[in-house]
OpenMM code with the backbone's topology and positions (N, CA, C; nanometers):
from openmm import Vec3, app, unit

residues = "MET PRO LYS LYS PHE ASN GLN HIS VAL ASP ASP LEU SER ALA ASP THR GLN GLU TYR ILE GLU SER LEU ILE ASP TYR TYR LYS LEU ASP ALA PHE LYS LYS SER ALA LYS ALA VAL SER ALA LEU LEU ARG PHE LEU ALA PHE THR GLY ILE PHE LEU LEU PHE PHE ALA PHE LEU LEU ILE GLY LEU ALA LEU LEU ILE GLY ASN LEU LEU ASP ASN ILE TYR LEU GLY PHE PHE CYS MET ALA LEU LEU ASN LEU ILE ILE MET LEU PHE ILE LEU THR ASN GLY LYS LYS LEU ILE ASP LYS ILE VAL LEU SER PHE PHE ALA GLU ILE PHE LYS ASP LEU THR THR GLU GLU GLU".split()
positions = [
    Vec3(0.0830, -0.1175, 0.0000),
    Vec3(0.0000, 0.0000, 0.0000),
    Vec3(0.0880, 0.1246, 0.0000),
    Vec3(0.0710, 0.2156, -0.0925),
    Vec3(0.1564, 0.3343, -0.1013),
    Vec3(0.1348, 0.4270, 0.0195),
    Vec3(0.2448, 0.4936, 0.0519),
    Vec3(0.2386, 0.5865, 0.1650),
    Vec3(0.1546, 0.7068, 0.1275),
    Vec3(0.0872, 0.7564, 0.2232),
    Vec3(0.0090, 0.8766, 0.2001),
    Vec3(0.1020, 0.9973, 0.1991),
    Vec3(0.0550, 1.1036, 0.1413),
    Vec3(0.1322, 1.2269, 0.1318),
    Vec3(0.1726, 1.2767, 0.2704),
    Vec3(0.0846, 1.2679, 0.3655),
    Vec3(0.1153, 1.3130, 0.5019),
    Vec3(0.2291, 1.2319, 0.5625),
    Vec3(0.2349, 1.1027, 0.5329),
    Vec3(0.3424, 1.0180, 0.5842),
    Vec3(0.4763, 1.0592, 0.5237),
    Vec3(0.4782, 1.0947, 0.3941),
    Vec3(0.6008, 1.1421, 0.3289),
    Vec3(0.6471, 1.2731, 0.3926),
    Vec3(0.5553, 1.3611, 0.4202),
    Vec3(0.5896, 1.4888, 0.4839),
    Vec3(0.6431, 1.4642, 0.6238),
    Vec3(0.5822, 1.3741, 0.6973),
    Vec3(0.6290, 1.3415, 0.8318),
    Vec3(0.7697, 1.2811, 0.8280),
    Vec3(0.7938, 1.1911, 0.7313),
    Vec3(0.9267, 1.1310, 0.7160),
    Vec3(1.0298, 1.2372, 0.6806),
    Vec3(0.9938, 1.3278, 0.5906),
    Vec3(1.0843, 1.4356, 0.5502),
    Vec3(1.1145, 1.5247, 0.6695),
    Vec3(1.0140, 1.5544, 0.7475),
    Vec3(1.0332, 1.6380, 0.8660),
    Vec3(1.1257, 1.5695, 0.9664),
    Vec3(1.1068, 1.4415, 0.9880),
    Vec3(1.1917, 1.3667, 1.0818),
    Vec3(1.3348, 1.3586, 1.0306),
    Vec3(1.3511, 1.3341, 0.9001),
    Vec3(1.4853, 1.3277, 0.8419),
    Vec3(1.5550, 1.4634, 0.8504),
    Vec3(1.4797, 1.5693, 0.8260),
    Vec3(1.5368, 1.7044, 0.8344),
    Vec3(1.5796, 1.7349, 0.9772),
    Vec3(1.4969, 1.6993, 1.0726),
    Vec3(1.5297, 1.7214, 1.2135),
    Vec3(1.6550, 1.6433, 1.2522),
    Vec3(1.6643, 1.5179, 1.2078),
    Vec3(1.7818, 1.4359, 1.2370),
    Vec3(1.9066, 1.4950, 1.1730),
    Vec3(1.8931, 1.5446, 1.0498),
    Vec3(2.0063, 1.6061, 0.9804),
    Vec3(2.0535, 1.7310, 1.0555),
    Vec3(1.9610, 1.8135, 1.0989),
    Vec3(1.9971, 1.9358, 1.1708),
    Vec3(2.0665, 1.9016, 1.3024),
    Vec3(2.0171, 1.8023, 1.3739),
    Vec3(2.0802, 1.7608, 1.4986),
    Vec3(2.2211, 1.7066, 1.4742),
    Vec3(2.2371, 1.6307, 1.3672),
    Vec3(2.3703, 1.5789, 1.3328),
    Vec3(2.4649, 1.6924, 1.2966),
    Vec3(2.4137, 1.7904, 1.2242),
    Vec3(2.4944, 1.9059, 1.1855),
    Vec3(2.5364, 1.9861, 1.3084),
    Vec3(2.4467, 2.0049, 1.4019),
    Vec3(2.4789, 2.0761, 1.5259),
    Vec3(2.5858, 1.9999, 1.6041),
    Vec3(2.5721, 1.8676, 1.6140),
    Vec3(2.6727, 1.7864, 1.6831),
    Vec3(2.8084, 1.7980, 1.6150),
    Vec3(2.8089, 1.7978, 1.4817),
    Vec3(2.9342, 1.8106, 1.4076),
    Vec3(3.0018, 1.9430, 1.4397),
    Vec3(2.9268, 2.0519, 1.4360),
    Vec3(2.9858, 2.1826, 1.4619),
    Vec3(3.0301, 2.1975, 1.6075),
    Vec3(2.9622, 2.1316, 1.6997),
    Vec3(3.0074, 2.1315, 1.8385),
    Vec3(3.1429, 2.0620, 1.8498),
    Vec3(3.1548, 1.9456, 1.7853),
    Vec3(3.2823, 1.8732, 1.7882),
    Vec3(3.3927, 1.9513, 1.7185),
    Vec3(3.3584, 2.0154, 1.6073),
    Vec3(3.4559, 2.0956, 1.5351),
    Vec3(3.5027, 2.2138, 1.6204),
    Vec3(3.4104, 2.2795, 1.6882),
    Vec3(3.4463, 2.3918, 1.7754),
    Vec3(3.5337, 2.3439, 1.8912),
    Vec3(3.5016, 2.2268, 1.9470),
    Vec3(3.5824, 2.1702, 2.0550),
    Vec3(3.7244, 2.1414, 2.0066),
    Vec3(3.7360, 2.0828, 1.8882),
    Vec3(3.8670, 2.0508, 1.8313),
    Vec3(3.9479, 2.1776, 1.8081),
    Vec3(3.8856, 2.2790, 1.7511),
    Vec3(3.9568, 2.4045, 1.7243),
    Vec3(3.9948, 2.4750, 1.8538),
    Vec3(3.9084, 2.4687, 1.9539),
    Vec3(3.9403, 2.5288, 2.0835),
    Vec3(4.0589, 2.4573, 2.1473),
    Vec3(4.0592, 2.3259, 2.1400),
    Vec3(4.1697, 2.2487, 2.1968),
    Vec3(4.3006, 2.2818, 2.1264),
    Vec3(4.2968, 2.2952, 1.9950),
    Vec3(4.4178, 2.3317, 1.9210),
    Vec3(4.4657, 2.4710, 1.9589),
    Vec3(4.3733, 2.5650, 1.9744),
    Vec3(4.4101, 2.7014, 2.0104),
    Vec3(4.4721, 2.7057, 2.1500),
    Vec3(4.4128, 2.6346, 2.2449),
    Vec3(4.4672, 2.6309, 2.3811),
    Vec3(4.6047, 2.5639, 2.3804),
    Vec3(4.6196, 2.4593, 2.3026),
    Vec3(4.7481, 2.3908, 2.2924),
    Vec3(4.8551, 2.4834, 2.2360),
    Vec3(4.8215, 2.5572, 2.1320),
    Vec3(4.9174, 2.6510, 2.0732),
    Vec3(4.9529, 2.7611, 2.1725),
    Vec3(4.8544, 2.8084, 2.2466),
    Vec3(4.8807, 2.9129, 2.3454),
    Vec3(4.9705, 2.8607, 2.4572),
    Vec3(4.9465, 2.7391, 2.5032),
    Vec3(5.0308, 2.6812, 2.6082),
    Vec3(5.1735, 2.6588, 2.5596),
    Vec3(5.1887, 2.6126, 2.4346),
    Vec3(5.3235, 2.5972, 2.3786),
    Vec3(5.3947, 2.7321, 2.3729),
    Vec3(5.3212, 2.8357, 2.3317),
    Vec3(5.3792, 2.9695, 2.3238),
    Vec3(5.4205, 3.0183, 2.4622),
    Vec3(5.3350, 2.9983, 2.5617),
    Vec3(5.3672, 3.0426, 2.6975),
    Vec3(5.4862, 2.9656, 2.7541),
    Vec3(5.4928, 2.8353, 2.7281),
    Vec3(5.6064, 2.7553, 2.7751),
    Vec3(5.7355, 2.8024, 2.7086),
    Vec3(5.7310, 2.8233, 2.5778),
    Vec3(5.8490, 2.8710, 2.5064),
    Vec3(5.8915, 3.0075, 2.5586),
    Vec3(5.7950, 3.0975, 2.5789),
    Vec3(5.8262, 3.2313, 2.6269),
    Vec3(5.8864, 3.2255, 2.7674),
    Vec3(5.8303, 3.1425, 2.8544),
    Vec3(5.8838, 3.1298, 2.9897),
    Vec3(6.0264, 3.0782, 2.9903),
    Vec3(6.0531, 2.9765, 2.9113),
    Vec3(6.1887, 2.9210, 2.9046),
    Vec3(6.2847, 3.0224, 2.8452),
    Vec3(6.2401, 3.0944, 2.7410),
    Vec3(6.3252, 3.1968, 2.6812),
    Vec3(6.3556, 3.3074, 2.7809),
    Vec3(6.2567, 3.3493, 2.8594),
    Vec3(6.2801, 3.4549, 2.9589),
    Vec3(6.3783, 3.4083, 3.0667),
    Vec3(6.3673, 3.2830, 3.1095),
    Vec3(6.4648, 3.2302, 3.2054),
    Vec3(6.6052, 3.2293, 3.1451),
    Vec3(6.6161, 3.1833, 3.0208),
    Vec3(6.7447, 3.1839, 2.9522),
    Vec3(6.8014, 3.3249, 2.9453),
    Vec3(6.7174, 3.4205, 2.9061),
    Vec3(6.7622, 3.5584, 2.8913),
    Vec3(6.8026, 3.6171, 3.0268),
    Vec3(6.7280, 3.5855, 3.1327),
    Vec3(6.7615, 3.6363, 3.2657),
    Vec3(6.8974, 3.5831, 3.3114),
    Vec3(6.9205, 3.4529, 3.2949),
    Vec3(7.0494, 3.3969, 3.3352),
    Vec3(7.1628, 3.4500, 3.2481),
    Vec3(7.1353, 3.4729, 3.1215),
    Vec3(7.2369, 3.5318, 3.0339),
    Vec3(7.2736, 3.6714, 3.0824),
    Vec3(7.1740, 3.7520, 3.1172),
    Vec3(7.2009, 3.8877, 3.1658),
    Vec3(7.2751, 3.8864, 3.2991),
    Vec3(7.2389, 3.7942, 3.3870),
    Vec3(7.3098, 3.7839, 3.5155),
    Vec3(7.4554, 3.7446, 3.4910),
    Vec3(7.4760, 3.6480, 3.4011),
    Vec3(7.6134, 3.6073, 3.3688),
    Vec3(7.6942, 3.7207, 3.3087),
    Vec3(7.6330, 3.7956, 3.2179),
    Vec3(7.7045, 3.9097, 3.1589),
    Vec3(7.7322, 4.0178, 3.2629),
    Vec3(7.6374, 4.0405, 3.3533),
    Vec3(7.6589, 4.1399, 3.4582),
    Vec3(7.7753, 4.0986, 3.5480),
    Vec3(7.7819, 3.9708, 3.5833),
    Vec3(7.8934, 3.9231, 3.6650),
    Vec3(8.0257, 3.9330, 3.5890),
    Vec3(8.0246, 3.9009, 3.4599),
    Vec3(8.1460, 3.9107, 3.3788),
    Vec3(8.1939, 4.0546, 3.3699),
    Vec3(8.1033, 4.1452, 3.3393),
    Vec3(8.1405, 4.2873, 3.3311),
    Vec3(8.1869, 4.3369, 3.4674),
    Vec3(8.1168, 4.2932, 3.5734),
    Vec3(8.1583, 4.3331, 3.7081),
    Vec3(8.2979, 4.2851, 3.7420),
    Vec3(8.3310, 4.1632, 3.7029),
    Vec3(8.4673, 4.1126, 3.7269),
    Vec3(8.5697, 4.1895, 3.6459),
    Vec3(8.5354, 4.2242, 3.5219),
    Vec3(8.6284, 4.3008, 3.4385),
    Vec3(8.6516, 4.4409, 3.4944),
    Vec3(8.5491, 4.4993, 3.5554),
    Vec3(8.5603, 4.6340, 3.6129),
    Vec3(8.6010, 4.6308, 3.7602),
    Vec3(8.6239, 4.5115, 3.8143),
    Vec3(8.6578, 4.4925, 3.9551),
    Vec3(8.5508, 4.5480, 4.0496),
    Vec3(8.4264, 4.5514, 4.0026),
    Vec3(8.3161, 4.5962, 4.0869),
    Vec3(8.1884, 4.5296, 4.0336),
    Vec3(8.1386, 4.4329, 4.1083),
    Vec3(8.0213, 4.3569, 4.0645),
    Vec3(7.9014, 4.4489, 4.0439),
    Vec3(7.8860, 4.5480, 4.1312),
    Vec3(7.7721, 4.6379, 4.1199),
    Vec3(7.7717, 4.7129, 3.9872),
    Vec3(7.8893, 4.7552, 3.9413),
    Vec3(7.8976, 4.8262, 3.8126),
    Vec3(7.8537, 4.7361, 3.6973),
    Vec3(7.8831, 4.6081, 3.7072),
    Vec3(7.8394, 4.5142, 3.6043),
    Vec3(7.6882, 4.5086, 3.5947),
    Vec3(7.6221, 4.5027, 3.7104),
    Vec3(7.4754, 4.4999, 3.7104),
    Vec3(7.4170, 4.6332, 3.6650),
    Vec3(7.4805, 4.7436, 3.7020),
    Vec3(7.4320, 4.8737, 3.6550),
    Vec3(7.4489, 4.8865, 3.5027),
    Vec3(7.5584, 4.8341, 3.4493),
    Vec3(7.5787, 4.8374, 3.3032),
    Vec3(7.4708, 4.7558, 3.2325),
    Vec3(7.4388, 4.6398, 3.2875),
    Vec3(7.3348, 4.5575, 3.2253),
    Vec3(7.1971, 4.6236, 3.2383),
    Vec3(7.1729, 4.6898, 3.3515),
    Vec3(7.0463, 4.7623, 3.3674),
    Vec3(7.0372, 4.8746, 3.2653),
    Vec3(7.1462, 4.9452, 3.2437),
    Vec3(7.1477, 5.0527, 3.1441),
    Vec3(7.1258, 4.9966, 3.0038),
    Vec3(7.1886, 4.8852, 2.9728),
    Vec3(7.1686, 4.8215, 2.8423),
    Vec3(7.0221, 4.7815, 2.8239),
    Vec3(6.9619, 4.7254, 2.9285),
    Vec3(6.8206, 4.6885, 2.9202),
    Vec3(6.7321, 4.8110, 2.9037),
    Vec3(6.7646, 4.9202, 2.9703),
    Vec3(6.6885, 5.0439, 2.9554),
    Vec3(6.6970, 5.0958, 2.8121),
    Vec3(6.8147, 5.0914, 2.7527),
    Vec3(6.8320, 5.1356, 2.6140),
    Vec3(6.7515, 5.0474, 2.5190),
    Vec3(6.7571, 4.9163, 2.5401),
    Vec3(6.6793, 4.8235, 2.4562),
    Vec3(6.5303, 4.8492, 2.4722),
    Vec3(6.4839, 4.8699, 2.5962),
    Vec3(6.3422, 4.8962, 2.6211),
    Vec3(6.2978, 5.0250, 2.5527),
    Vec3(6.3787, 5.1319, 2.5616),
    Vec3(6.3430, 5.2577, 2.4962),
    Vec3(6.3397, 5.2427, 2.3444),
    Vec3(6.4326, 5.1644, 2.2898),
    Vec3(6.4335, 5.1390, 2.1455),
    Vec3(6.3065, 5.0651, 2.1033),
    Vec3(6.2678, 4.9657, 2.1822),
    Vec3(6.1465, 4.8891, 2.1502),
    Vec3(6.0232, 4.9782, 2.1619),
    Vec3(6.0184, 5.0626, 2.2646),
    Vec3(5.9036, 5.1515, 2.2812),
    Vec3(5.8907, 5.2514, 2.1666),
    Vec3(6.0039, 5.2981, 2.1148),
    Vec3(5.9984, 5.3981, 2.0079),
    Vec3(5.9906, 5.3364, 1.8684),
    Vec3(6.0571, 5.2252, 1.8468),
    Vec3(6.0657, 5.1693, 1.7114),
    Vec3(6.0104, 5.0281, 1.6979),
    Vec3(5.9687, 4.9673, 1.8055),
    Vec3(5.9348, 4.8261, 1.8018),
    Vec3(5.7911, 4.7926, 1.7687),
    Vec3(5.7055, 4.8919, 1.7484),
    Vec3(5.5637, 4.8637, 1.7245),
    Vec3(5.5451, 4.7738, 1.6026),
    Vec3(5.6109, 4.8061, 1.4937),
    Vec3(5.5955, 4.7254, 1.3721),
    Vec3(5.6481, 4.5838, 1.3927),
    Vec3(5.7608, 4.5721, 1.4606),
    Vec3(5.8196, 4.4394, 1.4836),
    Vec3(5.7287, 4.3559, 1.5732),
    Vec3(5.6797, 4.4159, 1.6805),
    Vec3(5.5922, 4.3425, 1.7725),
    Vec3(5.4616, 4.3063, 1.7033),
    Vec3(5.4054, 4.4001, 1.6269),
    Vec3(5.2827, 4.3699, 1.5524),
    Vec3(5.3045, 4.2547, 1.4552),
    Vec3(5.4185, 4.2548, 1.3898),
    Vec3(5.4493, 4.1483, 1.2933),
    Vec3(5.4599, 4.0129, 1.3638),
    Vec3(5.5265, 4.0090, 1.4785),
    Vec3(5.5416, 3.8834, 1.5527),
    Vec3(5.4065, 3.8331, 1.6012),
    Vec3(5.3255, 3.9223, 1.6582),
    Vec3(5.1947, 3.8818, 1.7109),
    Vec3(5.1037, 3.8367, 1.5971),
    Vec3(5.1027, 3.9106, 1.4874),
    Vec3(5.0176, 3.8731, 1.3744),
    Vec3(5.0596, 3.7391, 1.3145),
    Vec3(5.1902, 3.7160, 1.3039),
    Vec3(5.2347, 3.5875, 1.2486),
    Vec3(5.1999, 3.4730, 1.3431),
    Vec3(5.2077, 3.4964, 1.4750),
    Vec3(5.1708, 3.3935, 1.5719),
    Vec3(5.0236, 3.3578, 1.5581),
    Vec3(4.9365, 3.4601, 1.5529),
    Vec3(4.7939, 3.4326, 1.5421),
    Vec3(4.7572, 3.3798, 1.4035),
    Vec3(4.8292, 3.4202, 1.3010),
    Vec3(4.8041, 3.3659, 1.1677),
    Vec3(4.8369, 3.2173, 1.1640),
    Vec3(4.9430, 3.1783, 1.2330),
    Vec3(4.9803, 3.0365, 1.2394),
    Vec3(4.8737, 2.9567, 1.3139),
    Vec3(4.8236, 3.0123, 1.4239),
    Vec3(4.7164, 2.9445, 1.4979),
    Vec3(4.5928, 2.9321, 1.4091),
    Vec3(4.5575, 3.0401, 1.3400),
    Vec3(4.4391, 3.0380, 1.2544),
    Vec3(4.4560, 2.9376, 1.1410),
    Vec3(4.5775, 2.9322, 1.0836),
    Vec3(4.6034, 2.8363, 0.9758),
    Vec3(4.5881, 2.6937, 1.0269),
    Vec3(4.6402, 2.6682, 1.1488),
    Vec3(4.6272, 2.5345, 1.2068),
    Vec3(4.4812, 2.4995, 1.2338),
    Vec3(4.4040, 2.5984, 1.2728),
    Vec3(4.2639, 2.5731, 1.3044),
    Vec3(4.1802, 2.5474, 1.1797),
    Vec3(4.2160, 2.6124, 1.0697),
    Vec3(4.1346, 2.6013, 0.9500),
    Vec3(4.1727, 2.4798, 0.8644),
    Vec3(4.2935, 2.4293, 0.8801),
    Vec3(4.3316, 2.3119, 0.8019),
    Vec3(4.2886, 2.1866, 0.8753),
    Vec3(4.2368, 2.0952, 0.8033),
    Vec3(4.1908, 1.9682, 0.8608),
    Vec3(4.3057, 1.8692, 0.8578),
    Vec3(4.3213, 1.7948, 0.9664),
    Vec3(4.4205, 1.6885, 0.9679),
    Vec3(4.3655, 1.5682, 0.8942),
    Vec3(4.4516, 1.5062, 0.8176),
    Vec3(4.4079, 1.3907, 0.7409),
    Vec3(4.4573, 1.2626, 0.8014),
] * unit.nanometer
topology = app.Topology()
chain = topology.addChain("A")
for resn in residues:
    res = topology.addResidue(resn, chain)
    for name in ("N", "CA", "C"):
        topology.addAtom(name, app.Element.getBySymbol(name[0]), res)
């Protein structure tokens, strides 16, 4: 016995509802995956930055001690390194906007590229 028109409409409605629910589930999973990738990239960046800052701090302390030994006054070594850091900071404040913008944009572009490409 052929299905009535109302039964076809009901089946279509149920199939459409199931499709929409499946699509919503897919986008939820996709958003979760992209969020996890973004958090992972941010944590890698923070870990790298922390390790680099520790390296840089120990390098500056070592240079301050070396300069202090060369000048026979440890305090002068640390003051020289503080002055060098002040000069670098002023240079970055006056001329570093483009460089910092470029680094930040490339970092976020890399994250965005990773998020938009599908792993196979």
